[in-house]
PDB file of N, H, CA, C and O in Angstrom:
ATOM      1  N   UNK A   1      26.662 142.707  10.176  1.00  0.00           N
ATOM      2  CA  UNK A   1      26.201 142.763   9.162  1.00  0.00           C
ATOM      3  C   UNK A   1      26.078 140.934   8.090  1.00  0.00           C
ATOM      4  O   UNK A   1      25.460 140.766   7.038  1.00  0.00           O
ATOM      5  N   UNK A   2      26.798 140.007   8.778  1.00  0.00           N
ATOM      6  H   UNK A   2      27.300 140.143   9.632  1.00  0.00           H
ATOM      7  CA  UNK A   2      26.493 138.727   8.739  1.00  0.00           C
ATOM      8  C   UNK A   2      24.643 138.725   9.050  1.00  0.00           C
ATOM      9  O   UNK A   2      23.658 138.625   8.319  1.00  0.00           O
ATOM     10  N   UNK A   3      24.815 138.856  10.203  1.00  0.00           N
ATOM     11  H   UNK A   3      25.615 138.938  10.797  1.00  0.00           H
ATOM     12  CA  UNK A   3      23.201 138.640  11.132  1.00  0.00           C
ATOM     13  C   UNK A   3      22.144 139.488  10.022  1.00  0.00           C
ATOM     14  O   UNK A   3      21.216 138.827   9.556  1.00  0.00           O
ATOM     15  N   UNK A   4      22.281 140.920   9.609  1.00  0.00           N
ATOM     16  H   UNK A   4      23.035 141.457   9.987  1.00  0.00           H
ATOM     17  CA  UNK A   4      21.363 141.417   8.476  1.00  0.00           C
ATOM     18  C   UNK A   4      21.149 140.496   7.406  1.00  0.00           C
ATOM     19  O   UNK A   4      20.127 140.047   6.887  1.00  0.00           O
ATOM     20  N   UNK A   5      22.729 140.277   7.150  1.00  0.00           N
ATOM     21  H   UNK A   5      23.559 140.642   7.573  1.00  0.00           H
ATOM     22  CA  UNK A   5      22.023 139.362   5.612  1.00  0.00           C
ATOM     23  C   UNK A   5      21.088 138.018   5.918  1.00  0.00           C
ATOM     24  O   UNK A   5      20.086 137.740   5.259  1.00  0.00           O
ATOM     25  N   UNK A   6      21.634 137.174   7.117  1.00  0.00           N
ATOM     26  H   UNK A   6      22.448 137.400   7.652  1.00  0.00           H
ATOM     27  CA  UNK A   6      21.172 136.260   7.590  1.00  0.00           C
ATOM     28  C   UNK A   6      19.277 136.473   7.579  1.00  0.00           C
ATOM     29  O   UNK A   6      18.442 135.644   7.216  1.00  0.00           O
ATOM     30  N   UNK A   7      19.132 137.392   7.929  1.00  0.00           N
ATOM     31  H   UNK A   7      19.810 138.065   8.224  1.00  0.00           H
ATOM     32  CA  UNK A   7      17.771 138.019   9.095  1.00  0.00           C
ATOM     33  C   UNK A   7      16.658 138.359   7.169  1.00  0.00           C
ATOM     34  O   UNK A   7      15.537 138.040   6.774  1.00  0.00           O
ATOM     35  N   UNK A   8      17.394 138.839   6.792  1.00  0.00           N
ATOM     36  H   UNK A   8      18.306 139.098   7.112  1.00  0.00           H
ATOM     37  CA  UNK A   8      17.039 139.105   5.028  1.00  0.00           C
ATOM     38  C   UNK A   8      16.624 138.240   4.606  1.00  0.00           C
ATOM     39  O   UNK A   8      15.432 138.167   4.309  1.00  0.00           O
ATOM     40  N   UNK A   9      17.524 137.227   4.426  1.00  0.00           N
ATOM     41  H   UNK A   9      18.493 137.287   4.667  1.00  0.00           H
ATOM     42  CA  UNK A   9      17.057 136.062   3.639  1.00  0.00           C
ATOM     43  C   UNK A   9      16.046 134.806   4.424  1.00  0.00           C
ATOM     44  O   UNK A   9      15.578 133.799   3.893  1.00  0.00           O
ATOM     45  N   UNK A  10      15.935 135.183   5.593  1.00  0.00           N
ATOM     46  H   UNK A  10      16.315 136.002   6.025  1.00  0.00           H
ATOM     47  CA  UNK A  10      14.920 134.346   6.616  1.00  0.00           C
ATOM     48  C   UNK A  10      14.024 135.105   6.440  1.00  0.00           C
ATOM     49  O   UNK A  10      12.957 134.529   6.652  1.00  0.00           O
ATOM     50  N   UNK A  11      13.862 136.411   6.074  1.00  0.00           N
ATOM     51  H   UNK A  11      14.729 136.878   5.902  1.00  0.00           H
ATOM     52  CA  UNK A  11      12.532 136.778   5.764  1.00  0.00           C
ATOM     53  C   UNK A  11      12.243 137.020   4.397  1.00  0.00           C
ATOM     54  O   UNK A  11      11.160 137.575   4.211  1.00  0.00           O
ATOM     55  N   UNK A  12      12.781 136.808   3.589  1.00  0.00           N
ATOM     56  H   UNK A  12      13.661 136.357   3.739  1.00  0.00           H
ATOM     57  CA  UNK A  12      12.373 136.819   2.446  1.00  0.00           C
ATOM     58  C   UNK A  12      12.076 135.369   2.035  1.00  0.00           C
ATOM     59  O   UNK A  12      11.333 135.366   1.054  1.00  0.00           O
ATOM     60  N   UNK A  13      12.444 133.990   2.502  1.00  0.00           N
ATOM     61  H   UNK A  13      13.047 133.993   3.299  1.00  0.00           H
ATOM     62  CA  UNK A  13      11.625 132.762   2.504  1.00  0.00           C
ATOM     63  C   UNK A  13      10.977 132.832   3.071  1.00  0.00           C
ATOM     64  O   UNK A  13      10.056 132.271   2.478  1.00  0.00           O
ATOM     65  N   UNK A  14      10.432 133.307   4.432  1.00  0.00           N
ATOM     66  H   UNK A  14      11.181 133.762   4.914  1.00  0.00           H
ATOM     67  CA  UNK A  14       9.436 133.488   4.826  1.00  0.00           C
ATOM     68  C   UNK A  14       7.680 134.357   3.811  1.00  0.00           C
ATOM     69  O   UNK A  14       6.515 134.045   3.561  1.00  0.00           O
ATOM     70  N   UNK A  15       8.419 135.251   3.640  1.00  0.00           N
ATOM     71  H   UNK A  15       9.365 135.506   3.843  1.00  0.00           H
ATOM     72  CA  UNK A  15       7.432 136.136   2.783  1.00  0.00           C
ATOM     73  C   UNK A  15       6.995 134.852   1.444  1.00  0.00           C
ATOM     74  O   UNK A  15       5.820 134.666   1.130  1.00  0.00           O
ATOM     75  N   UNK A  16       8.011 134.177   0.874  1.00  0.00           N
ATOM     76  H   UNK A  16       8.966 134.328   1.129  1.00  0.00           H
ATOM     77  CA  UNK A  16       7.580 133.131  -0.205  1.00  0.00           C
ATOM     78  C   UNK A  16       6.328 132.134  -0.006  1.00  0.00           C
ATOM     79  O   UNK A  16       5.401 131.819  -0.753  1.00  0.00           O
ATOM     80  N   UNK A  17       6.668 131.781   1.260  1.00  0.00           N
ATOM     81  H   UNK A  17       7.421 132.037   1.867  1.00  0.00           H
ATOM     82  CA  UNK A  17       5.866 130.768   2.038  1.00  0.00           C
ATOM     83  C   UNK A  17       4.646 131.956   2.167  1.00  0.00           C
ATOM     84  O   UNK A  17       3.558 131.540   1.769  1.00  0.00           O
ATOM     85  N   UNK A  18       4.646 133.168   2.590  1.00  0.00           N
ATOM     86  H   UNK A  18       5.530 133.505   2.914  1.00  0.00           H
ATOM     87  CA  UNK A  18       2.953 133.620   2.654  1.00  0.00           C
ATOM     88  C   UNK A  18       2.418 133.820   1.494  1.00  0.00           C
ATOM     89  O   UNK A  18       1.196 133.925   1.394  1.00  0.00           O
ATOM     90  N   UNK A  19       3.448 133.930   0.149  1.00  0.00           N
ATOM     91  H   UNK A  19       4.441 133.845   0.230  1.00  0.00           H
ATOM     92  CA  UNK A  19       2.849 134.065  -1.028  1.00  0.00           C
ATOM     93  C   UNK A  19       1.972 133.114  -1.217  1.00  0.00           C
ATOM     94  O   UNK A  19       0.790 133.386  -1.429  1.00  0.00           O
ATOM     95  N   UNK A  20       2.484 131.710  -1.160  1.00  0.00           N
ATOM     96  H   UNK A  20       3.444 131.489  -0.987  1.00  0.00           H
ATOM     97  CA  UNK A  20       2.047 130.619  -1.484  1.00  0.00           C
ATOM     98  C   UNK A  20       0.719 130.197  -0.636  1.00  0.00           C
ATOM     99  O   UNK A  20      -0.195 129.547  -1.142  1.00  0.00           O
ATOM    100  N   UNK A  21       0.725 130.549   0.419  1.00  0.00           N
ATOM    101  H   UNK A  21       1.468 131.077   0.830  1.00  0.00           H
ATOM    102  CA  UNK A  21      -0.495 130.536   1.337  1.00  0.00           C
ATOM    103  C   UNK A  21      -1.510 131.362   0.797  1.00  0.00           C
ATOM    104  O   UNK A  21      -2.703 131.056   0.802  1.00  0.00           O
ATOM    105  N   UNK A  22      -1.067 132.349   0.358  1.00  0.00           N
ATOM    106  H   UNK A  22      -0.099 132.597   0.354  1.00  0.00           H
ATOM    107  CA  UNK A  22      -2.112 133.565  -0.067  1.00  0.00           C
ATOM    108  C   UNK A  22      -3.090 132.820  -1.328  1.00  0.00           C
ATOM    109  O   UNK A  22      -4.312 132.940  -1.413  1.00  0.00           O
ATOM    110  N   UNK A  23      -2.148 131.976  -2.329  1.00  0.00           N
ATOM    111  H   UNK A  23      -1.156 131.879  -2.260  1.00  0.00           H
ATOM    112  CA  UNK A  23      -2.595 131.704  -3.693  1.00  0.00           C
ATOM    113  C   UNK A  23      -3.701 130.745  -2.982  1.00  0.00           C
ATOM    114  O   UNK A  23      -4.703 130.817  -3.694  1.00  0.00           O
ATOM    115  N   UNK A  24      -3.863 130.176  -2.261  1.00  0.00           N
ATOM    116  H   UNK A  24      -3.049 130.116  -1.683  1.00  0.00           H
ATOM    117  CA  UNK A  24      -4.835 129.092  -1.696  1.00  0.00           C
ATOM    118  C   UNK A  24      -5.658 129.394  -0.807  1.00  0.00           C
ATOM    119  O   UNK A  24      -6.307 128.474  -0.310  1.00  0.00           O
ATOM    120  N   UNK A  25      -5.876 130.765  -0.347  1.00  0.00           N
ATOM    121  H   UNK A  25      -5.349 131.513  -0.750  1.00  0.00           H
ATOM    122  CA  UNK A  25      -7.145 130.978   0.378  1.00  0.00           C
ATOM    123  C   UNK A  25      -7.797 131.867  -0.545  1.00  0.00           C
ATOM    124  O   UNK A  25      -7.183 132.417  -1.460  1.00  0.00           O
ATOM    125  N   UNK A  26      -9.555 132.089  -0.237  1.00  0.00           N
ATOM    126  H   UNK A  26     -10.054 131.642   0.506  1.00  0.00           H
ATOM    127  CA  UNK A  26     -10.048 133.094  -0.902  1.00  0.00           C
ATOM    128  C   UNK A  26      -9.746 134.449  -0.931  1.00  0.00           C
ATOM    129  O   UNK A  26      -9.581 134.988   0.163  1.00  0.00           O
ATOM    130  N   UNK A  27      -9.585 135.426  -2.396  1.00  0.00           N
ATOM    131  H   UNK A  27      -9.719 134.987  -3.285  1.00  0.00           H
ATOM    132  CA  UNK A  27      -9.113 136.771  -2.078  1.00  0.00           C
ATOM    133  C   UNK A  27      -9.126 137.386  -0.914  1.00  0.00           C
ATOM    134  O   UNK A  27      -8.231 137.846  -0.206  1.00  0.00           O
ATOM    135  N   UNK A  28     -10.901 137.293  -0.768  1.00  0.00           N
ATOM    136  H   UNK A  28     -11.628 136.918  -1.343  1.00  0.00           H
ATOM    137  CA  UNK A  28     -11.557 138.343   0.118  1.00  0.00           C
ATOM    138  C   UNK A  28     -11.706 137.831   1.546  1.00  0.00           C
ATOM    139  O   UNK A  28     -12.396 138.358   2.419  1.00  0.00           O
ATOM    140  N   UNK A  29     -10.908 136.646   1.671  1.00  0.00           N
ATOM    141  H   UNK A  29     -10.348 136.217   0.962  1.00  0.00           H
ATOM    142  CA  UNK A  29     -10.904 136.224   3.197  1.00  0.00           C
ATOM    143  C   UNK A  29     -10.495 136.924   4.289  1.00  0.00           C
ATOM    144  O   UNK A  29      -9.998 137.998   3.950  1.00  0.00           O
ATOM    145  N   UNK A  30     -10.506 136.742   5.487  1.00  0.00           N
ATOM    146  H   UNK A  30     -10.911 135.869   5.762  1.00  0.00           H
ATOM    147  CA  UNK A  30     -10.110 137.027   6.509  1.00  0.00           C
ATOM    148  C   UNK A  30      -8.707 136.723   6.446  1.00  0.00           C
ATOM    149  O   UNK A  30      -7.765 137.515   6.411  1.00  0.00           O
ATOM    150  N   UNK A  31      -8.698 135.627   6.439  1.00  0.00           N
ATOM    151  H   UNK A  31      -9.463 134.984   6.468  1.00  0.00           H
ATOM    152  CA  UNK A  31      -7.029 134.825   6.523  1.00  0.00           C
ATOM    153  C   UNK A  31      -6.245 135.584   5.310  1.00  0.00           C
ATOM    154  O   UNK A  31      -5.039 135.722   5.520  1.00  0.00           O
ATOM    155  N   UNK A  32      -6.755 136.117   4.032  1.00  0.00           N
ATOM    156  H   UNK A  32      -7.734 136.005   3.862  1.00  0.00           H
ATOM    157  CA  UNK A  32      -6.003 136.792   3.137  1.00  0.00           C
ATOM    158  C   UNK A  32      -5.619 137.790   3.338  1.00  0.00           C
ATOM    159  O   UNK A  32      -4.522 138.248   3.018  1.00  0.00           O
ATOM    160  N   UNK A  33      -6.709 138.432   4.065  1.00  0.00           N
ATOM    161  H   UNK A  33      -7.600 138.060   4.325  1.00  0.00           H
ATOM    162  CA  UNK A  33      -6.127 140.033   4.608  1.00  0.00           C
ATOM    163  C   UNK A  33      -5.288 139.910   5.707  1.00  0.00           C
ATOM    164  O   UNK A  33      -4.334 140.685   5.639  1.00  0.00           O
ATOM    165  N   UNK A  34      -5.304 139.353   6.490  1.00  0.00           N
ATOM    166  H   UNK A  34      -6.078 138.723   6.545  1.00  0.00           H
ATOM    167  CA  UNK A  34      -4.126 139.167   7.299  1.00  0.00           C
ATOM    168  C   UNK A  34      -2.877 138.933   6.707  1.00  0.00           C
ATOM    169  O   UNK A  34      -1.977 139.733   6.964  1.00  0.00           O
ATOM    170  N   UNK A  35      -2.666 138.033   5.999  1.00  0.00           N
ATOM    171  H   UNK A  35      -3.397 137.383   5.791  1.00  0.00           H
ATOM    172  CA  UNK A  35      -1.517 137.446   5.071  1.00  0.00           C
ATOM    173  C   UNK A  35      -0.914 138.743   4.253  1.00  0.00           C
ATOM    174  O   UNK A  35       0.305 138.870   4.147  1.00  0.00           O
ATOM    175  N   UNK A  36      -1.866 139.741   3.657  1.00  0.00           N
ATOM    176  H   UNK A  36      -2.857 139.637   3.743  1.00  0.00           H
ATOM    177  CA  UNK A  36      -1.571 140.669   2.941  1.00  0.00           C
ATOM    178  C   UNK A  36      -1.051 141.554   4.335  1.00  0.00           C
ATOM    179  O   UNK A  36       0.131 141.872   4.205  1.00  0.00           O
ATOM    180  N   UNK A  37      -1.467 141.877   5.230  1.00  0.00           N
ATOM    181  H   UNK A  37      -2.427 141.619   5.335  1.00  0.00           H
ATOM    182  CA  UNK A  37      -0.904 143.020   6.242  1.00  0.00           C
ATOM    183  C   UNK A  37       0.703 142.380   6.549  1.00  0.00           C
ATOM    184  O   UNK A  37       1.710 143.039   6.289  1.00  0.00           O
ATOM    185  N   UNK A  38       0.738 141.276   7.022  1.00  0.00           N
ATOM    186  H   UNK A  38      -0.080 140.742   7.234  1.00  0.00           H
ATOM    187  CA  UNK A  38       1.890 140.366   7.375  1.00  0.00           C
ATOM    188  C   UNK A  38       2.975 140.529   6.051  1.00  0.00           C
ATOM    189  O   UNK A  38       4.131 140.922   6.210  1.00  0.00           O
ATOM    190  N   UNK A  39       2.501 140.226   4.962  1.00  0.00           N
ATOM    191  H   UNK A  39       1.562 139.907   4.833  1.00  0.00           H
ATOM    192  CA  UNK A  39       3.222 140.426   3.893  1.00  0.00           C
ATOM    193  C   UNK A  39       3.966 142.039   3.731  1.00  0.00           C
ATOM    194  O   UNK A  39       5.172 142.218   3.561  1.00  0.00           O
ATOM    195  N   UNK A  40       3.082 142.959   3.816  1.00  0.00           N
ATOM    196  H   UNK A  40       2.102 142.814   3.954  1.00  0.00           H
ATOM    197  CA  UNK A  40       3.366 144.115   3.661  1.00  0.00           C
ATOM    198  C   UNK A  40       4.237 144.903   4.731  1.00  0.00           C
ATOM    199  O   UNK A  40       4.985 145.803   4.350  1.00  0.00           O
ATOM    200  N   UNK A  41       4.146 144.598   5.925  1.00  0.00           N
ATOM    201  H   UNK A  41       3.538 143.867   6.235  1.00  0.00           H
ATOM    202  CA  UNK A  41       4.977 144.764   7.106  1.00  0.00           C
ATOM    203  C   UNK A  41       6.739 143.657   6.665  1.00  0.00           C
ATOM    204  O   UNK A  41       7.866 144.098   6.889  1.00  0.00           O
ATOM    205  N   UNK A  42       6.599 142.988   6.367  1.00  0.00           N
ATOM    206  H   UNK A  42       5.684 142.630   6.184  1.00  0.00           H
ATOM    207  CA  UNK A  42       7.914 141.926   6.082  1.00  0.00           C
ATOM    208  C   UNK A  42       8.471 142.961   4.684  1.00  0.00           C
ATOM    209  O   UNK A  42       9.566 143.490   4.875  1.00  0.00           O
ATOM    210  N   UNK A  43       8.061 143.141   3.873  1.00  0.00           N
ATOM    211  H   UNK A  43       7.172 142.711   3.718  1.00  0.00           H
ATOM    212  CA  UNK A  43       8.762 143.969   2.850  1.00  0.00           C
ATOM    213  C   UNK A  43       9.235 145.238   3.686  1.00  0.00           C
ATOM    214  O   UNK A  43      10.423 145.548   3.780  1.00  0.00           O
ATOM    215  N   UNK A  44       8.150 145.974   4.309  1.00  0.00           N
ATOM    216  H   UNK A  44       7.185 145.722   4.232  1.00  0.00           H
ATOM    217  CA  UNK A  44       8.791 147.332   4.681  1.00  0.00           C
ATOM    218  C   UNK A  44      10.012 147.059   5.845  1.00  0.00           C
ATOM    219  O   UNK A  44      10.941 147.849   6.009  1.00  0.00           O
ATOM    220  N   UNK A  45       9.818 145.640   6.717  1.00  0.00           N
ATOM    221  H   UNK A  45       9.063 144.999   6.584  1.00  0.00           H
ATOM    222  CA  UNK A  45      11.304 145.436   7.173  1.00  0.00           C
ATOM    223  C   UNK A  45      12.574 145.119   6.560  1.00  0.00           C
ATOM    224  O   UNK A  45      13.638 145.564   6.990  1.00  0.00           O
ATOM    225  N   UNK A  46      12.443 144.119   5.250  1.00  0.00           N
ATOM    226  H   UNK A  46      11.579 143.757   4.901  1.00  0.00           H
ATOM    227  CA  UNK A  46      13.731 143.917   4.638  1.00  0.00           C
ATOM    228  C   UNK A  46      13.854 144.903   3.633  1.00  0.00           C
ATOM    229  O   UNK A  46      14.847 144.664   2.946  1.00  0.00           O
ATOM    230  N   UNK A  47      13.175 146.034   3.226  1.00  0.00           N
ATOM    231  H   UNK A  47      12.369 146.229   3.784  1.00  0.00           H
ATOM    232  CA  UNK A  47      13.747 147.277   2.575  1.00  0.00           C
ATOM    233  C   UNK A  47      14.790 147.662   3.682  1.00  0.00           C
ATOM    234  O   UNK A  47      16.004 147.711   3.482  1.00  0.00           O
ATOM    235  N   UNK A  48      14.124 147.947   4.953  1.00  0.00           N
ATOM    236  H   UNK A  48      13.138 147.907   5.115  1.00  0.00           H
ATOM    237  CA  UNK A  48      14.465 148.576   5.920  1.00  0.00           C
ATOM    238  C   UNK A  48      15.962 147.841   6.399  1.00  0.00           C
ATOM    239  O   UNK A  48      16.941 148.548   6.636  1.00  0.00           O
ATOM    240  N   UNK A  49      15.997 146.791   6.476  1.00  0.00           N
ATOM    241  H   UNK A  49      15.202 146.217   6.284  1.00  0.00           H
ATOM    242  CA  UNK A  49      17.313 146.093   6.815  1.00  0.00           C
ATOM    243  C   UNK A  49      18.413 146.250   6.056  1.00  0.00           C
ATOM    244  O   UNK A  49      19.543 146.578   6.415  1.00  0.00           O
ATOM    245  N   UNK A  50      17.827 145.879   4.505  1.00  0.00           N
ATOM    246  H   UNK A  50      16.909 145.612   4.213  1.00  0.00           H
ATOM    247  CA  UNK A  50      19.210 146.331   3.684  1.00  0.00           C
ATOM    248  C   UNK A  50      19.531 147.574   3.210  1.00  0.00           C
ATOM    249  O   UNK A  50      20.458 147.907   2.472  1.00  0.00           O
ATOM    250  N   UNK A  51      18.524 148.325   3.795  1.00  0.00           N
ATOM    251  H   UNK A  51      17.771 148.055   4.395  1.00  0.00           H
ATOM    252  CA  UNK A  51      19.270 149.926   3.561  1.00  0.00           C
ATOM    253  C   UNK A  51      20.334 150.268   4.613  1.00  0.00           C
ATOM    254  O   UNK A  51      21.312 150.997   4.444  1.00  0.00           O
ATOM    255  N   UNK A  52      19.963 149.595   5.766  1.00  0.00           N
ATOM    256  H   UNK A  52      19.169 149.004   5.904  1.00  0.00           H
ATOM    257  CA  UNK A  52      21.146 149.655   6.856  1.00  0.00           C
ATOM    258  C   UNK A  52      21.837 148.931   6.796  1.00  0.00           C
ATOM    259  O   UNK A  52      22.746 149.195   7.583  1.00  0.00           O
ATOM    260  N   UNK A  53      22.064 147.758   6.111  1.00  0.00           N
ATOM    261  H   UNK A  53      21.326 147.544   5.471  1.00  0.00           H
ATOM    262  CA  UNK A  53      23.346 147.163   5.187  1.00  0.00           C
ATOM    263  C   UNK A  53      23.887 148.058   5.047  1.00  0.00           C
ATOM    264  O   UNK A  53      24.640 148.578   5.871  1.00  0.00           O
ATOM    265  N   UNK A  54      23.494 148.645   3.414  1.00  0.00           N
ATOM    266  H   UNK A  54      22.882 148.223   2.745  1.00  0.00           H
ATOM    267  CA  UNK A  54      24.212 149.508   2.789  1.00  0.00           C
ATOM    268  C   UNK A  54      24.865 150.432   3.453  1.00  0.00           C
ATOM    269  O   UNK A  54      26.086 150.554   3.549  1.00  0.00           O
ATOM    270  N   UNK A  55      23.738 151.316   4.075  1.00  0.00           N
ATOM    271  H   UNK A  55      22.746 151.217   3.996  1.00  0.00           H
ATOM    272  CA  UNK A  55      24.390 152.105   5.088  1.00  0.00           C
ATOM    273  C   UNK A  55      25.966 151.597   5.764  1.00  0.00           C
ATOM    274  O   UNK A  55      26.999 152.234   5.556  1.00  0.00           O
ATOM    275  N   UNK A  56      25.916 150.618   6.412  1.00  0.00           N
ATOM    276  H   UNK A  56      25.077 150.101   6.581  1.00  0.00           H
ATOM    277  CA  UNK A  56      26.914 150.269   7.211  1.00  0.00           C
ATOM    278  C   UNK A  56      27.957 150.113   6.543  1.00  0.00           C
ATOM    279  O   UNK A  56      29.061 150.332   7.041  1.00  0.00           O
ATOM    280  N   UNK A  57      27.738 149.553   4.829  1.00  0.00           N
ATOM    281  H   UNK A  57      26.841 149.374   4.424  1.00  0.00           H
ATOM    282  CA  UNK A  57      28.829 149.388   4.564  1.00  0.00           C
ATOM    283  C   UNK A  57      29.619 150.611   4.109  1.00  0.00           C
ATOM    284  O   UNK A  57      30.757 150.431   3.677  1.00  0.00           O
ATOM    285  N   UNK A  58      29.120 151.808   4.170  1.00  0.00           N
ATOM    286  H   UNK A  58      28.195 151.954   4.521  1.00  0.00           H
ATOM    287  CA  UNK A  58      29.118 152.877   3.493  1.00  0.00           C
ATOM    288  C   UNK A  58      30.223 153.496   4.786  1.00  0.00           C
ATOM    289  O   UNK A  58      31.261 154.141   4.643  1.00  0.00           O
ATOM    290  N   UNK A  59      29.719 153.142   5.736  1.00  0.00           N
ATOM    291  H   UNK A  59      28.876 152.618   5.851  1.00  0.00           H
ATOM    292  CA  UNK A  59      30.362 154.085   7.083  1.00  0.00           C
ATOM    293  C   UNK A  59      31.549 153.741   7.330  1.00  0.00           C
ATOM    294  O   UNK A  59      32.497 154.526   7.354  1.00  0.00           O
ATOM    295  N   UNK A  60      31.620 152.373   7.566  1.00  0.00           N
ATOM    296  H   UNK A  60      30.850 151.735   7.547  1.00  0.00           H
ATOM    297  CA  UNK A  60      33.291 151.749   8.164  1.00  0.00           C
ATOM    298  C   UNK A  60      33.444 152.409   8.965  1.00  0.00           C
ATOM    299  O   UNK A  60      34.500 152.067   9.499  1.00  0.00           O
ATOM    300  N   UNK A  61      33.074 153.148   9.408  1.00  0.00           N
ATOM    301  H   UNK A  61      32.217 153.426   8.974  1.00  0.00           H
ATOM    302  CA  UNK A  61      33.870 153.996  10.703  1.00  0.00           C
ATOM    303  C   UNK A  61      33.013 153.454  12.165  1.00  0.00           C
ATOM    304  O   UNK A  61      31.784 153.488  12.104  1.00  0.00           O
ATOM    305  N   UNK A  62      33.486 153.097  13.102  1.00  0.00           N
ATOM    306  H   UNK A  62      34.484 153.070  13.152  1.00  0.00           H
ATOM    307  CA  UNK A  62      31.740 153.041  14.377  1.00  0.00           C
ATOM    308  C   UNK A  62      31.483 151.344  14.045  1.00  0.00           C
ATOM    309  O   UNK A  62      31.969 150.580  13.212  1.00  0.00           O
ATOM    310  N   UNK A  63      30.802 151.235  14.779  1.00  0.00           N
ATOM    311  H   UNK A  63      30.407 151.856  15.456  1.00  0.00           H
ATOM    312  CA  UNK A  63      29.722 150.276  14.478  1.00  0.00           C
ATOM    313  C   UNK A  63      28.319 151.045  14.388  1.00  0.00           C
ATOM    314  O   UNK A  63      28.010 152.070  14.995  1.00  0.00           O
ATOM    315  N   UNK A  64      27.646 150.404  13.604  1.00  0.00           N
ATOM    316  H   UNK A  64      27.898 149.571  13.110  1.00  0.00           H
ATOM    317  CA  UNK A  64      26.346 150.903  12.994  1.00  0.00           C
ATOM    318  C   UNK A  64      25.150 150.235  13.708  1.00  0.00           C
ATOM    319  O   UNK A  64      24.987 149.017  13.628  1.00  0.00           O
ATOM    320  N   UNK A  65      24.369 150.978  14.360  1.00  0.00           N
ATOM    321  H   UNK A  65      24.501 151.968  14.426  1.00  0.00           H
ATOM    322  CA  UNK A  65      23.428 150.350  15.350  1.00  0.00           C
ATOM    323  C   UNK A  65      21.725 150.424  14.584  1.00  0.00           C
ATOM    324  O   UNK A  65      21.561 151.255  13.691  1.00  0.00           O
ATOM    325  N   UNK A  66      21.118 149.961  14.798  1.00  0.00           N
ATOM    326  H   UNK A  66      21.251 149.286  15.523  1.00  0.00           H
ATOM    327  CA  UNK A  66      19.639 149.946  14.075  1.00  0.00           C
ATOM    328  C   UNK A  66      18.719 151.448  14.543  1.00  0.00           C
ATOM    329  O   UNK A  66      17.981 152.185  13.890  1.00  0.00           O
ATOM    330  N   UNK A  67      19.222 151.465  16.126  1.00  0.00           N
ATOM    331  H   UNK A  67      19.822 150.866  16.656  1.00  0.00           H
ATOM    332  CA  UNK A  67      18.423 152.529  16.951  1.00  0.00           C
ATOM    333  C   UNK A  67      18.719 153.831  16.618  1.00  0.00           C
ATOM    334  O   UNK A  67      18.155 154.760  17.197  1.00  0.00           O
TER     335      UNK A  67
END
């Protein structure tokens, strides 16, 4: 559980760094498109990890896995 929370925190910090970078590049540049794709994937991963963490708290029996 702690590992999940730590990973979510790290992903959120990296997301903020990428948002800052995105503001410094032209909106329609190749770099901006790549950053937006990475941000989208990171948001999906954060949502998934948070959902899994909530489910793991509810289950309480056995060890929850990501697979």
